[in-house]
C-alpha positions in Angstrom: -0.4 -3.9 -26.2 -2.6 -0.8 -25.7 -5.4 -1.5 -23.2 -7.6 0.8 -21.0 -5.9 1.1 -17.4 -7.4 2.1 -14.0 -5.5 5.3 -13.7 -7.6 6.6 -16.8 -10.9 6.2 -14.8 -9.3 7.8 -11.7 -7.2 10.6 -13.3 -9.8 13.2 -13.2 -10.5 14.6 -9.7 -13.8 13.2 -8.3 -14.4 11.3 -11.4 -15.4 8.3 -9.8 -16.7 9.8 -6.4 -19.9 8.3 -5.5 -20.0 5.9 -8.4 -20.0 2.2 -8.4 -17.1 0.2 -9.6 -17.9 -3.5 -10.4 -14.5 -5.2 -10.2 -13.7 -8.9 -11.1 -11.4 -10.7 -8.9 -10.0 -14.0 -8.4 -10.8 -15.2 -4.8 -10.6 -18.8 -5.9 -7.9 -19.6 -3.1 -6.7 -22.8 -1.8 -7.9 -23.6 1.6 -6.7 -26.2 4.5 -8.9 -28.8 5.8 -10.2 -26.5 8.7 -11.5 -24.0 6.0 -8.7 -21.8 6.6 -6.9 -20.0 3.7 -3.5 -21.7 2.8 -2.5 -19.4 0.0 -3.9 -15.9 0.2 -1.6 -14.8 -3.1 -4.9 -14.1 -5.1 -6.6 -12.3 -2.5 -3.7 -10.1 -1.8 -3.4 -9.4 -5.6 -6.8 -7.8 -5.3 -6.0 -5.2 -2.6 -4.0 -2.5 -4.5 -7.0 -2.1 -7.0 -9.5 -2.1 -4.3 -7.5 0.5 -2.5 -7.1 2.7 -5.6 -10.6 2.7 -6.0 -11.7 3.4 -2.5 -9.4 6.7 -2.8 -11.1 7.8 -5.7 -14.3 7.7 -3.7 -15.8 5.0 -5.8 -18.2 2.3 -4.2 -16.4 -1.1 -4.9 -18.6 -4.1 -5.9 -16.4 -7.5 -6.0 -17.4 -10.3 -8.0 -15.6 -13.7 -7.9 -16.1 -17.6 -8.5 -14.9 -20.1 -6.1 -14.8 -23.6 -7.0 -17.0 -25.5 -9.2 -20.6 -25.6 -7.6 -22.2 -26.8 -10.9 -24.3 -23.7 -11.6 -26.3 -23.5 -8.1 -25.9 -22.7 -4.7 -23.6 -24.6 -2.5 -23.1 -23.8 1.1 -19.5 -25.4 1.1 -18.6 -23.0 -1.8 -19.8 -19.8 -0.5 -17.3 -16.6 -0.6 -18.7 -15.6 2.7 -15.1 -17.1 4.4 -13.3 -14.3 2.4 -14.8 -11.7 4.3 -12.6 -11.8 7.5 -9.3 -12.2 5.5 -10.4 -9.2 3.2 -11.1 -7.1 6.5 -7.8 -7.7 7.8 -6.0 -6.9 4.5 -7.6 -3.8 3.7 -8.1 -2.8 7.5 -11.5 -1.5 6.6 -15.1 -3.0 6.9 -16.2 -5.1 4.0 -20.0 -6.2 3.4 -21.5 -9.4 2.1 -24.4 -10.0 -0.1 -26.0 -13.1 -1.7 -26.8 -10.7 -4.7 -26.7 -7.3 -6.3 -29.6 -4.9 -5.9 -30.3 -1.3 -6.2 -31.2 -0.8 -2.4 -28.1 -2.1 -1.6 -25.9 0.1 -3.7 -27.9 2.9 -2.8 -27.1 2.6 1.0 -23.3 2.3 0.2 -21.1 5.2 0.9 -18.1 6.2 -1.2 -15.3 4.1 -0.6 -17.2 1.2 0.9 -16.6 -2.5 -0.3 -19.2 -5.0 -1.0 -18.5 -8.8 -1.9 -21.0 -10.4 -3.6 -21.7 -14.2 -3.4 -20.0 -17.0 -5.7 -20.7 -15.9 -9.4 -21.0 -19.5 -10.3 -24.0 -20.2 -8.0 -26.0 -19.8 -11.4 -25.3 -21.6 -14.7 -25.8 -18.3 -16.3 -22.4 -17.1 -15.2 -20.5 -20.0 -17.3 -22.9 -19.6 -20.2 -21.7 -16.2 -20.7 -25.4 -15.1 -20.4 -26.0 -11.5 -21.9 -29.1 -11.3 -19.5 -26.9 -11.9 -16.3 -24.4 -9.7 -17.5 -26.8 -6.8 -18.1 -28.5 -7.1 -14.8 -24.8 -6.7 -13.0 -23.9 -3.7 -15.4 -27.2 -1.7 -14.5 -26.1 -1.5 -10.9 -22.5 -0.1 -11.8 -21.0 2.8 -13.8 -17.9 1.3 -14.7 -16.3 -2.5 -14.8 -12.8 -3.2 -13.7 -11.2 -6.5 -14.9 -8.5 -7.7 -12.2 -8.6 -11.4 -12.9 -6.4 -12.5 -15.6 -6.8 -16.1 -14.3 -10.3 -15.8 -15.7 -9.3 -13.8 -18.4 -9.9 -16.9 -21.1 -13.2 -17.8 -20.0 -16.4 -16.0 -21.8 -18.2 -15.7 -18.5 -20.8 -13.0 -17.5 -19.1 -11.7 -15.0 -15.4 -11.6 -16.3 -16.0 -10.7 -20.0 -19.7 -10.2 -21.2 -20.1 -7.3 -18.6 -17.3 -5.5 -19.8 -18.9 -5.3 -23.2 -21.8 -3.4 -21.6 -19.8 -1.2 -19.2 -16.8 0.8 -19.7 -13.8 -1.7 -19.0 -10.6 -1.0 -17.4 -7.8 -3.2 -16.3 -7.1 -3.2 -12.7 -3.7 -3.0 -11.5 -2.7 -6.4 -11.3 -4.2 -7.1 -14.6 -1.9 -4.1 -16.1 0.9 -5.9 -14.4 0.3 -9.2 -15.9 -0.7 -7.8 -19.4 2.4 -5.5 -19.4 5.2 -8.5 -18.5 3.4 -10.9 -20.6 3.4 -8.5 -23.7 7.0 -7.6 -23.0 8.2 -11.2 -23.5 5.8 -12.1 -26.4 5.1 -9.1 -28.3 7.8 -7.0 -27.9 10.9 -9.1 -26.6 14.4 -8.4 -26.2 16.3 -10.9 -28.4 17.4 -13.6 -28.1 14.2 -15.1 -26.8 14.4 -18.3 -24.9 11.4 -20.8 -23.7 11.4 -23.6 -21.2 8.6 -25.7 -21.8 8.0 -28.9 -19.4 5.5 -31.0 -18.0 3.9 -34.5 -18.4 2.2 -34.5 -21.8 2.8 -33.0 -25.5 -1.1 -33.4 -25.9 -1.7 -30.5 -23.4 0.6 -28.3 -25.1 0.7 -28.8 -28.7 -1.0 -25.5 -29.5 1.8 -23.7 -27.2 4.8 -25.3 -28.8 3.5 -24.7 -32.2 3.0 -21.0 -31.3 6.5 -20.7 -29.5 8.6 -22.1 -32.4 7.4 -19.3 -34.4 8.4 -16.7 -31.9 11.5 -18.0 -30.1 15.0 -18.2 -30.6 15.5 -21.2 -28.6 13.1 -23.7 -27.0 14.0 -26.0 -24.2 11.6 -29.2 -24.1 11.9 -31.0 -20.9 9.5 -32.9 -18.5 7.7 -36.0 -19.5 6.8 -34.5 -22.7 10.4 -34.5 -23.9 10.3 -38.3 -24.1 7.6 -38.2 -26.6 10.2 -36.1 -28.7 13.1 -38.5 -27.9 10.8 -41.5 -28.8 10.2 -39.7 -32.3 13.8 -39.2 -33.0 14.4 -42.9 -32.3 15.9 -43.2 -28.7 14.8 -45.8 -26.7 13.0 -44.4 -23.7 12.2 -47.6 -21.5 9.3 -47.7 -19.7 8.8 -43.9 -19.4 5.9 -41.8 -19.8 5.4 -41.1 -23.5 2.6 -40.5 -26.1 3.9 -42.6 -28.7 0.7 -41.8 -31.1 2.0 -38.1 -31.1 5.4 -39.2 -32.9 4.3 -37.5 -36.2 3.2 -34.2 -34.1 6.6 -34.1 -32.5 8.6 -34.5 -35.7 6.4 -31.7 -37.3 7.1 -29.5 -34.4 10.9 -30.1 -34.6 10.5 -29.5 -38.3 8.5 -26.2 -38.0 11.0 -25.1 -35.5 13.9 -25.7 -38.1 12.2 -24.0 -40.6 11.4 -21.0 -38.2 15.5 -21.1 -36.8 14.2 -22.1 -33.6 16.8 -24.2 -31.6 15.3 -27.0 -29.7 17.3 -28.3 -26.9 16.2 -31.7 -25.9 17.7 -33.9 -23.0 21.4 -35.2 -23.9 21.7 -37.2 -20.7 18.8 -38.2 -18.4 18.3 -39.7 -14.7 16.5 -43.0 -14.7 14.9 -45.1 -12.0 12.8 -48.4 -12.2 10.2 -47.1 -9.7 8.4 -43.8 -9.4 8.9 -42.8 -6.1 11.1 -40.3 -3.8 14.6 -41.2 -3.3 14.2 -44.4 -5.4 17.3 -45.9 -6.6 18.6 -44.0 -9.7 21.4 -43.7 -12.4 22.4 -40.9 -14.6 23.2 -42.1 -18.2 23.4 -41.1 -21.9 20.2 -41.6 -24.0 21.7 -44.9 -25.6 21.9 -46.3 -22.2 18.1 -46.4 -21.2 17.1 -49.8 -20.6 13.8 -51.6 -21.1 12.4 -51.0 -17.4 14.1 -47.6 -16.8 11.9 -44.8 -16.6 13.3 -41.0 -17.3 12.5 -38.8 -14.7 14.6 -36.1 -14.9 17.5 -34.6 -17.2 21.0 -35.0 -16.5 23.9 -32.5 -15.5 24.9 -32.4 -19.3 21.5 -31.2 -20.4 21.5 -28.8 -17.5 24.7 -27.2 -18.6 23.4 -26.9 -22.1 20.3 -25.1 -20.8 22.5 -22.7 -18.5 24.6 -22.0 -21.5 21.5 -21.1 -23.7 20.4 -18.8 -20.7 23.9 -17.1 -20.9 23.0 -16.1 -24.7 19.5 -15.1 -24.1 17.8 -11.8 -23.2 14.4 -13.0 -22.5 13.3 -16.2 -21.0 9.8 -17.5 -20.8 9.1 -20.5 -18.5 6.1 -23.0 -18.4 6.5 -26.4 -16.7 9.1 -28.3 -14.7 12.0 -30.1 -16.4 11.4 -33.3 -14.5 9.5 -35.0 -11.7 10.3 -31.9 -9.4 8.0 -33.1 -6.7 10.2 -35.9 -5.7 14.0 -35.8 -4.7 16.4 -36.4 -6.6 14.5 -35.8 -9.6 14.0 -32.0 -8.9 17.7 -31.4 -9.5 17.6 -30.2 -13.2 14.5 -28.1 -12.3 16.1 -26.4 -9.1 19.4 -25.8 -10.7 18.3 -24.3 -13.9 15.7 -22.1 -12.2 18.1 -20.8 -9.7 20.6 -19.9 -12.7 18.0 -18.1 -14.3 17.0 -16.3 -11.1 20.9 -15.5 -10.8 20.9 -13.8 -14.4 17.8 -12.0 -13.6 19.1 -10.4 -10.5 22.1 -9.4 -12.4 20.2 -7.7 -15.0 21.3 -9.8 -17.7 18.1 -11.5 -18.3 14.3 -10.6 -18.4 12.2 -13.9 -16.9 8.8 -14.5 -17.1 7.2 -17.7 -15.8 3.5 -19.0 -15.3 0.8 -22.0 -15.8 0.3 -25.2 -14.3 3.0 -26.6 -11.9 5.4 -23.6 -12.8 4.9 -21.6 -9.7 4.9 -24.5 -7.5 8.2 -25.7 -9.2 9.9 -22.2 -9.0 8.8 -21.9 -5.5 10.4 -25.2 -4.6 13.5 -24.2 -6.2 13.6 -20.8 -4.0 13.7 -18.9 -7.4 10.4 -17.4 -7.9 10.9 -14.4 -5.9 14.0 -13.5 -8.1 12.3 -13.7 -11.5 11.1 -10.6 -13.3 7.4 -11.7 -13.1 5.6 -15.1 -12.3 2.2 -15.3 -13.2 -0.4 -17.3 -10.9 -3.0 -17.4 -14.0 -2.7 -20.8 -15.0 -5.0 -21.6 -18.0 -5.1 -18.1 -18.9 -1.1 -17.6 -18.9 -1.1 -20.8 -21.4 -3.8 -19.7 -23.7 -2.0 -16.2 -24.0 1.3 -18.0 -25.0 -0.7 -20.3 -27.4 -1.6 -17.2 -29.2 -5.2 -17.6 -28.6 -7.8 -14.6 -28.1 -8.9 -14.1 -24.5 -12.6 -12.7 -23.6 -11.4 -10.9 -20.6 -8.5 -9.2 -22.4 -10.1 -8.1 -25.5 -12.7 -6.1 -23.6 -9.9 -3.9 -22.5 -8.4 -3.3 -25.7 -8.5 0.5 -27.0 
């Protein structure tokens, strides 16, 4: 993908000195009950871009949403709690303001950082209001999009403003786009995908798009039950969307047409209650009884998945293979993830993961750090894989 990068705006000496850079970041971070930040991954992701702009002498104005305040100010969702953490991360002063204004910008010195209050404190943000975007744009010289997690929304501060100002990808955004393009647009073949999670209904578009792009597709998690049911297997009392039987069969038919090999569980781990360390058994597909719930793939299935990984050059991973939150139903996810990590470390596999519970599952397996790239973008990562247009990406295209 050919898009405008931050270095294009900073490569000329003093090009941004004294100029104002409007930067869309993602400070929608999780918090503990006492209000402290429980995971600063998203905050830390913004630091390289901010520092690069400071070094270039720009006035840096940060925009972010936090939570879902329903289009009006809510003190509980104010971004002021971010300031101390940002000061510590930058080792520099950070100002905070409820809104952007010309007097505020004029008093800023080159390299100073200003955080603006929650963009969702007005309903105009989520409406993608042009007037709001123009108001933001008139106070800046360039727009830097560094929040891939918000790129699938046509919001005023993450997409529309980039139609008005010269728009560039921030350093974190660059990394996301480069890695995802690498595995979807120009991958090293064979290309393998692992898609798990609870429901087929939430990933129909994803599966339809992937069977046309991949050589191998593993379908796991609760969604695999719908495919097994469609094929005529007894799934007991397992989670299953029986009304999507025809959809599942259509996806399997299209996969065959596109010469995409589908891997479904060949053996499973079942229990009669959905609880950690519940009494369980491993069995073949023909041995699932009426009250059994399929909660994980069996060891034979894991072996099949690992064999497929051995033959692949590129891996895209989205979602767990079983109920990974509970032992022992995390086994297949952990073993397969560790094997993918091992191949990646050995230089035999390019592995990119993201969306939904994926990050948590890979961290649980202790494999996240070894993957080539793990996106924390969630919905945006999924929509990109579904082949959809992302407004916050389109504004960056050359």
